[in-house]
C-alpha positions as CSV (number, residue, x, y, z in Angstrom):
1,M,-13.3,-0.1,-1.4
2,G,-11.3,-3.2,-2.3
3,L,-11.3,-4.7,1.2
4,T,-15.1,-4.3,1.6
5,E,-15.9,-5.8,-1.7
6,V,-13.7,-8.8,-1.2
7,N,-15.1,-9.3,2.2
8,Q,-18.7,-9.2,0.8
9,V,-18.0,-11.5,-2.1
10,L,-16.1,-14.1,0.0
11,T,-19.0,-14.1,2.6
12,L,-21.7,-14.4,-0.1
13,N,-19.8,-17.4,-1.6
14,N,-19.4,-19.1,1.8
15,L,-15.6,-18.8,1.7
16,R,-15.0,-16.0,4.2
17,H,-14.2,-18.3,7.1
18,K,-11.6,-20.1,5.1
19,V,-9.7,-17.1,4.0
20,T,-7.4,-14.6,6.0
21,L,-7.8,-11.0,4.8
22,K,-4.9,-8.7,5.2
23,T,-4.9,-5.1,4.4
24,D,-2.6,-2.1,4.4
25,G,-2.2,1.3,3.0
26,G,-2.3,4.4,5.2
27,I,-2.9,2.5,8.4
28,K,-1.4,4.8,11.1
29,T,-3.4,4.5,14.3
30,G,-5.4,2.1,16.4
31,R,-8.6,3.7,15.1
32,D,-7.4,2.9,11.5
33,I,-7.0,-0.8,12.5
34,V,-10.4,-1.0,14.2
35,I,-12.2,0.6,11.1
36,A,-10.3,-1.9,8.9
37,A,-11.4,-4.8,11.1
38,M,-15.0,-3.6,10.9
39,M,-14.7,-3.6,7.1
40,G,-13.5,-7.2,7.1
41,A,-9.8,-7.3,7.7
42,E,-8.1,-9.5,10.4
43,E,-4.4,-8.7,9.6
44,F,-2.9,-5.3,9.2
45,G,0.1,-3.9,7.6
46,V,1.8,-0.7,9.1
47,A,4.7,0.3,7.0
48,T,5.2,4.2,6.6
49,T,4.4,4.8,10.3
50,A,7.0,2.1,11.3
51,L,9.5,3.8,9.0
52,V,8.8,7.3,10.7
53,A,9.3,5.6,14.1
54,M,12.7,4.6,13.0
55,G,13.5,8.2,12.2
56,C,12.4,8.7,8.6
57,I,11.5,12.3,8.0
58,M,9.8,11.8,4.6
59,V,12.0,14.0,2.4
60,R,11.1,11.7,-0.4
61,Q,14.6,11.2,-2.1
62,C,15.1,7.5,-1.3
63,H,16.2,7.0,-4.9
64,S,19.1,9.5,-4.8
65,N,21.3,7.8,-2.1
66,T,21.1,11.1,-0.1
67,C,18.8,10.2,2.8
68,P,19.6,12.7,5.5
69,V,18.7,10.4,8.4
70,G,20.7,7.4,7.0
71,I,17.9,5.0,6.4
72,C,17.8,4.7,2.6
73,T,21.4,5.2,1.6
74,Q,24.7,3.3,1.1
75,D,26.7,6.4,2.0
76,E,28.6,5.5,5.1
77,K,28.7,9.1,6.4
78,L,25.0,9.4,6.1
79,R,24.4,5.9,7.6
80,E,26.2,7.1,10.7
81,K,23.2,9.4,11.3
82,F,20.8,6.5,11.6
83,S,19.2,6.6,15.1
84,G,16.6,3.9,14.8
85,T,16.4,1.1,17.4
86,P,14.2,-2.0,17.8
87,E,12.7,-0.5,20.9
88,K,11.2,2.4,18.9
89,I,9.3,-0.1,16.7
90,V,8.2,-2.1,19.7
91,N,6.9,1.1,21.3
92,L,4.9,2.0,18.2
93,F,3.2,-1.4,18.0
94,T,2.6,-1.6,21.7
95,F,0.8,1.8,21.7
96,L,-1.2,0.8,18.6
97,A,-2.3,-2.4,20.3
98,E,-3.3,-0.3,23.4
99,E,-5.3,2.0,21.4
100,V,-7.2,-0.8,19.7
101,R,-7.9,-2.4,23.1
102,E,-9.2,1.0,24.5
103,I,-11.5,1.4,21.5
104,L,-12.8,-2.2,21.8
105,A,-13.5,-1.6,25.5
106,E,-15.3,1.6,24.8
107,L,-17.5,-0.2,22.2
108,G,-18.2,-3.1,24.6
109,F,-16.2,-5.9,22.8
110,K,-13.6,-8.2,24.4
111,N,-11.5,-9.0,21.4
112,L,-10.8,-8.0,17.8
113,N,-12.5,-11.0,16.2
114,E,-15.9,-9.8,17.6
115,I,-15.9,-6.8,15.2
116,I,-14.4,-8.3,12.1
117,G,-16.9,-7.7,9.3
118,R,-19.2,-5.7,11.5
119,T,-19.9,-2.9,9.1
120,D,-23.1,-2.2,10.9
121,L,-20.9,-0.5,13.6
122,L,-19.8,2.1,10.9
123,K,-21.6,5.1,9.6
124,Q,-20.9,8.0,7.3
125,V,-20.6,11.1,9.3
126,S,-20.1,13.6,6.5
127,K,-20.1,14.0,2.7
128,G,-16.5,15.3,2.9
129,S,-17.2,18.8,1.6
130,S,-20.0,20.8,0.0
131,N,-18.7,19.9,-3.5
132,L,-19.0,16.2,-2.7
133,D,-22.7,16.2,-1.7
134,D,-23.3,13.2,-3.8
135,L,-20.6,11.0,-2.1
136,D,-22.4,8.0,-0.8
137,L,-20.3,5.4,1.2
138,S,-23.3,3.1,2.0
139,P,-22.1,0.4,-0.5
140,L,-19.2,-0.1,1.7
141,F,-21.5,-0.9,4.7
142,V,-23.4,-3.7,3.0
143,Q,-23.2,-6.7,5.3
144,A,-23.5,-10.1,3.7
145,D,-24.9,-13.0,5.7
146,P,-22.3,-15.6,6.6
147,G,-24.9,-18.1,7.7
148,L,-23.6,-20.5,10.3
149,N,-19.9,-19.6,9.6
150,K,-17.7,-16.9,11.2
151,R,-17.0,-13.6,9.7
152,Y,-13.3,-14.3,10.0
153,C,-10.9,-17.2,9.2
154,E,-11.4,-20.0,11.9
155,N,-8.8,-22.4,10.9
156,K,-5.7,-20.7,9.4
157,I,-4.2,-23.1,6.8
158,I,-0.5,-22.6,6.0
159,N,0.1,-24.0,2.5
160,T,3.5,-25.7,2.4
161,V,5.9,-24.3,-0.2
162,P,7.0,-27.1,-2.5
163,D,10.6,-27.6,-3.3
164,T,11.9,-25.4,-6.1
165,L,13.1,-26.7,-9.4
166,D,16.7,-25.9,-8.1
167,Q,16.3,-28.5,-5.4
168,E,15.8,-31.1,-8.2
169,I,18.7,-29.7,-10.4
170,W,21.4,-29.4,-7.7
171,P,21.9,-33.1,-6.9
172,K,22.2,-33.7,-10.6
173,I,25.0,-31.3,-11.1
174,E,26.8,-31.3,-7.7
175,E,28.8,-34.5,-8.5
176,L,29.8,-33.1,-11.9
177,I,31.0,-30.0,-10.3
178,N,33.0,-31.9,-7.7
179,N,34.6,-33.9,-10.5
180,K,35.4,-30.7,-12.4
181,Q,33.4,-31.8,-15.4
182,N,31.8,-29.5,-18.0
183,I,28.1,-29.1,-17.3
184,E,25.5,-29.0,-20.0
185,K,22.2,-30.1,-18.6
186,E,18.6,-29.5,-19.9
187,F,15.4,-29.2,-18.0
188,K,11.7,-28.5,-18.5
189,I,10.4,-25.5,-16.8
190,K,6.8,-24.2,-15.9
191,N,5.6,-20.8,-14.8
192,T,5.0,-22.3,-11.3
193,H,8.7,-22.6,-11.0
194,R,9.9,-19.4,-9.5
195,A,13.4,-18.0,-8.9
196,V,15.1,-20.8,-10.8
197,G,18.8,-20.5,-10.5
198,T,18.7,-18.5,-7.3
199,R,19.3,-21.5,-4.8
200,I,21.9,-22.9,-7.3
201,S,23.7,-19.6,-7.0
202,Y,23.6,-19.8,-3.3
203,Y,25.0,-23.3,-3.3
204,L,27.8,-22.3,-5.7
205,Y,28.6,-19.3,-3.6
206,K,28.9,-21.4,-0.5
207,K,31.0,-23.9,-2.3
208,F,33.4,-21.6,-4.3
209,G,33.0,-18.2,-2.8
210,N,32.2,-14.9,-4.7
211,N,33.6,-14.4,-8.2
212,M,35.7,-17.5,-8.0
213,L,34.1,-19.5,-10.8
214,K,35.1,-19.0,-14.5
215,E,32.4,-17.1,-16.5
216,N,29.7,-19.4,-17.8
217,S,31.4,-22.6,-16.5
218,I,28.1,-24.1,-15.5
219,S,25.5,-24.0,-18.2
220,L,21.8,-25.0,-17.6
221,K,19.3,-25.2,-20.4
222,F,15.6,-24.9,-20.0
223,K,12.5,-25.3,-22.2
224,G,9.1,-23.9,-21.3
225,S,7.7,-20.8,-19.7
226,A,9.6,-19.6,-16.6
227,G,7.8,-18.2,-13.6
228,Q,8.8,-15.0,-11.8
229,S,12.4,-14.1,-10.9
230,F,14.1,-16.4,-13.4
231,G,17.8,-16.2,-12.7
232,A,17.5,-13.8,-9.8
233,F,20.7,-13.1,-8.0
234,G,22.6,-15.4,-10.5
235,I,26.3,-15.4,-9.7
236,K,29.4,-15.4,-12.0
237,G,29.9,-18.8,-13.4
238,L,26.3,-19.7,-13.9
239,K,24.7,-19.5,-17.3
240,L,20.9,-20.0,-17.7
241,K,19.6,-20.6,-21.3
242,L,15.8,-20.5,-21.8
243,Q,13.9,-21.5,-24.9
244,G,10.4,-20.1,-24.4
245,D,9.5,-17.0,-22.4
246,A,9.7,-15.8,-18.8
247,N,7.6,-13.8,-16.3
248,D,8.5,-10.7,-14.4
249,Y,11.7,-9.9,-12.5
250,V,14.1,-11.9,-14.8
251,G,17.7,-11.3,-13.5
252,K,16.6,-9.4,-10.4
253,G,19.7,-8.6,-8.5
254,L,21.9,-10.3,-11.1
255,S,25.3,-10.7,-9.7
256,G,27.7,-11.8,-12.5
257,G,25.6,-14.7,-14.1
258,T,24.4,-14.8,-17.8
259,I,20.9,-15.2,-18.9
260,V,19.9,-16.0,-22.4
261,I,16.2,-16.2,-23.5
262,K,15.0,-16.9,-27.1
263,L,12.0,-18.3,-28.7
264,S,11.2,-22.0,-28.7
265,E,12.2,-24.0,-31.8
266,E,8.4,-24.5,-32.5
267,S,7.5,-20.9,-32.4
268,N,6.7,-19.0,-35.5
269,L,6.7,-15.6,-33.8
270,V,8.9,-12.6,-35.0
271,S,11.1,-12.0,-32.0
272,N,11.4,-8.2,-32.2
273,D,7.6,-7.9,-32.6
274,N,6.7,-9.9,-29.5
275,T,7.3,-9.8,-25.7
276,I,9.5,-12.6,-24.4
277,I,10.1,-11.4,-20.8
278,G,7.9,-9.6,-18.3
279,N,8.2,-6.4,-16.2
280,T,10.9,-5.1,-14.0
281,V,13.7,-7.1,-15.5
282,L,17.2,-6.7,-14.1
283,Y,15.8,-4.8,-11.1
284,G,18.8,-3.9,-9.0
285,A,21.3,-6.0,-11.0
286,T,25.0,-5.3,-10.2
287,S,26.8,-7.3,-12.9
288,G,26.4,-10.1,-15.5
289,Y,24.7,-10.3,-18.9
290,L,21.2,-10.8,-20.3
291,Y,20.3,-11.5,-24.0
292,A,16.7,-11.8,-24.9
293,A,15.5,-12.2,-28.4
294,G,12.2,-10.3,-28.0
295,Q,10.7,-7.4,-26.2
296,A,10.6,-6.8,-22.4
297,G,7.6,-5.4,-20.4
298,E,7.6,-2.1,-18.4
299,R,10.3,-0.8,-16.1
300,F,13.1,-2.7,-17.8
301,A,16.5,-2.4,-16.1
302,V,15.0,-0.3,-13.4
303,R,17.8,0.5,-10.8
304,N,20.3,-1.6,-13.0
305,S,23.7,-0.7,-11.5
306,G,26.1,-2.9,-13.5
307,A,24.5,-5.5,-15.8
308,T,24.9,-5.6,-19.6
309,A,21.8,-6.4,-21.6
310,V,20.6,-6.6,-25.2
311,I,16.8,-6.9,-25.9
312,E,14.6,-6.0,-28.8
313,G,12.2,-3.4,-27.4
314,C,10.6,-2.5,-24.1
315,G,7.6,-0.9,-22.5
316,S,7.2,2.3,-20.4
317,N,9.7,3.5,-17.8
318,G,12.6,1.6,-19.3
319,C,16.0,2.1,-17.5
320,E,14.3,4.1,-14.8
321,Y,16.8,5.1,-12.0
322,M,19.6,3.2,-13.8
323,T,22.9,3.9,-12.1
324,G,25.4,1.7,-14.1
325,G,25.7,-1.0,-16.6
326,N,25.1,-1.0,-20.4
327,V,21.8,-1.7,-22.3
328,I,21.1,-2.1,-25.9
329,I,17.5,-2.0,-27.1
330,L,17.0,-3.1,-30.7
331,G,13.6,-1.6,-31.0
332,E,11.1,1.0,-29.7
333,V,10.9,2.0,-26.1
334,G,7.8,3.1,-24.1
335,D,7.0,6.4,-22.4
336,N,9.2,8.0,-19.8
337,F,12.3,6.3,-20.8
338,A,15.5,6.9,-18.7
339,A,13.6,8.8,-16.0
340,G,16.0,9.4,-13.1
341,M,18.9,7.7,-14.9
342,T,22.2,8.8,-13.4
343,G,24.6,6.2,-14.6
344,G,25.5,3.6,-17.3
345,M,25.0,3.9,-21.0
346,V,22.1,2.9,-23.4
347,F,21.8,2.5,-27.1
348,V,18.4,2.5,-28.8
349,Y,17.6,1.5,-32.4
350,D,15.2,4.2,-33.6
351,P,14.6,4.1,-37.3
352,N,11.2,5.8,-37.1
353,N,12.5,8.7,-35.0
354,N,10.1,8.1,-32.2
355,F,12.6,8.1,-29.3
356,E,12.3,11.9,-28.7
357,K,8.6,11.5,-27.9
358,K,9.3,8.7,-25.4
359,V,12.5,9.8,-23.4
360,N,12.3,11.8,-20.2
361,P,14.9,14.5,-21.1
362,E,15.5,15.8,-17.5
363,S,18.4,13.5,-16.7
364,V,19.9,12.3,-20.1
365,I,21.1,13.5,-23.4
366,W,21.2,11.5,-26.6
367,Q,22.9,11.6,-30.1
368,H,23.9,9.3,-32.8
369,P,27.1,7.3,-31.9
370,E,30.2,9.0,-33.3
371,T,33.3,7.7,-31.8
372,D,34.9,4.4,-33.0
373,Y,35.1,3.0,-29.5
374,W,31.4,3.2,-28.8
375,I,30.5,2.2,-32.4
376,N,32.6,-1.0,-32.0
377,Y,31.3,-1.6,-28.5
378,L,27.7,-1.5,-29.8
379,K,28.5,-3.9,-32.7
380,N,30.3,-6.4,-30.5
381,L,27.4,-6.6,-28.1
382,I,24.9,-7.1,-31.0
383,L,27.2,-9.7,-32.3
384,N,27.1,-11.5,-28.8
385,H,23.3,-11.2,-28.9
386,A,23.1,-12.8,-32.2
387,K,25.4,-15.6,-31.3
388,E,23.6,-16.4,-28.1
389,T,20.0,-16.1,-29.3
390,N,20.4,-16.6,-33.1
391,S,18.1,-13.6,-33.5
392,F,17.1,-13.1,-37.1
393,F,16.6,-9.4,-36.4
394,A,20.0,-9.0,-34.9
395,N,21.7,-10.8,-37.7
396,K,19.8,-8.6,-40.2
397,L,21.1,-5.4,-38.5
398,L,24.7,-6.7,-38.5
399,D,24.5,-7.6,-42.1
400,N,23.9,-3.9,-42.9
401,F,25.5,-2.3,-39.8
402,E,27.4,0.4,-41.7
403,N,24.1,1.8,-43.0
404,E,22.1,1.0,-39.8
405,I,24.4,2.8,-37.4
406,I,22.7,6.1,-38.3
407,N,19.5,4.7,-36.8
408,F,21.0,4.2,-33.4
409,L,20.9,6.7,-30.5
410,Q,23.4,6.7,-27.7
411,V,21.8,7.8,-24.4
412,C,24.0,9.1,-21.7
413,P,23.1,10.5,-18.2
414,K,24.1,14.2,-17.9
415,E,25.9,13.3,-14.7
416,M,28.3,10.9,-16.5
417,L,29.5,13.3,-19.3
418,D,32.6,14.4,-17.4
419,K,33.3,11.0,-16.0
420,L,33.7,8.8,-19.1
421,D,37.1,7.3,-20.0
422,N,35.8,7.4,-23.7
423,P,33.9,10.5,-24.5
424,I,30.8,10.0,-26.4
425,T,31.2,12.7,-29.0
426,N,33.9,14.1,-31.4
427,S,32.5,17.6,-31.2
428,K,33.2,20.1,-28.4
429,T,29.6,20.9,-27.8
430,L,27.4,18.0,-27.0
431,G,23.9,18.3,-28.5
432,V,20.6,16.4,-28.4
433,A,19.8,14.6,-31.5
434,S,16.7,15.8,-33.3
């Protein structure tokens, strides 16, 4: 439906011949490709079928590190079972192309361009079933008039990718690094600046190697609204401090770096009541720190496997599939919290007792912090958060911490209970807080 509507609208607005349409989703055969072309597509994505060609048997446990054919796993013994080869993928696409060619020949066309957008070659052959007698697909077959233009992109334009902000920053700090000087630089950032800090991390890695820099030895300050993937793959030694807000994927793959995000000096917003970072923050992070004086979007810390973070609230599916690291959330969480969480530790501030309605109880237990070790650990991380972000809310909690500790919940994966060096309860029987 999306493909046909986009094709129709672009054609009606005299833009179709300037745009390349690519589609995917369930494309498995040459017949699928031909139908998609008739609906307006000229490029096609084939993913699941290619995965099957490599040996995937669709057991749907990719997240569990137990893939029986060794495709989606880090387990060396399982990876030995992988039997995929490049030739298998080549064969798949060769046969797809042959089938497309056979169908075109049968229809009387010489190439794929001749059938792009030709919805007049399609017709509905059934209503699906007796209970779908009102299913009418004719809107999908409406054919807009392209005028004198083609129904496909004639001159494909490749837009050049401009240099990233990192390319501007690196020359300004490289000499300071060579002279072993302390680095405190400030830059303006816009939401069109993506993956800021990633290339710098690459240059630092090439220059010094992995984990060779002292923590936070290179500090870069930014003001403005950061684009996607701010601080992605940031390495140890790099500290990024942002006054403003950031888009999705902050700290994706974070690898030892530190990210601090707080409201701009001109802002009059209340940090814990407002979102400051987007969705899927800390996706796949392995180490490092994130302090954000505000709320995060959905899927916060999904697949986090080692980073430590303090934020002031998050949307749905927080800490999904988390396997390591430590997270403190000084505010409410969204639905389906901790789904599939198998490692790490989480603390949630829950004065209104809403957590039990939000958490996914299948993989975690929760209770109020009881042992001195974890209480002190929690307090120290909130202290760090307050110091880095100057969060009014964090400072308020610290001022009354002895009374506020009862409002915190400690969330632990069931798989971790017998593996902790510091047990999370003083009692013999671990219960779930009510």
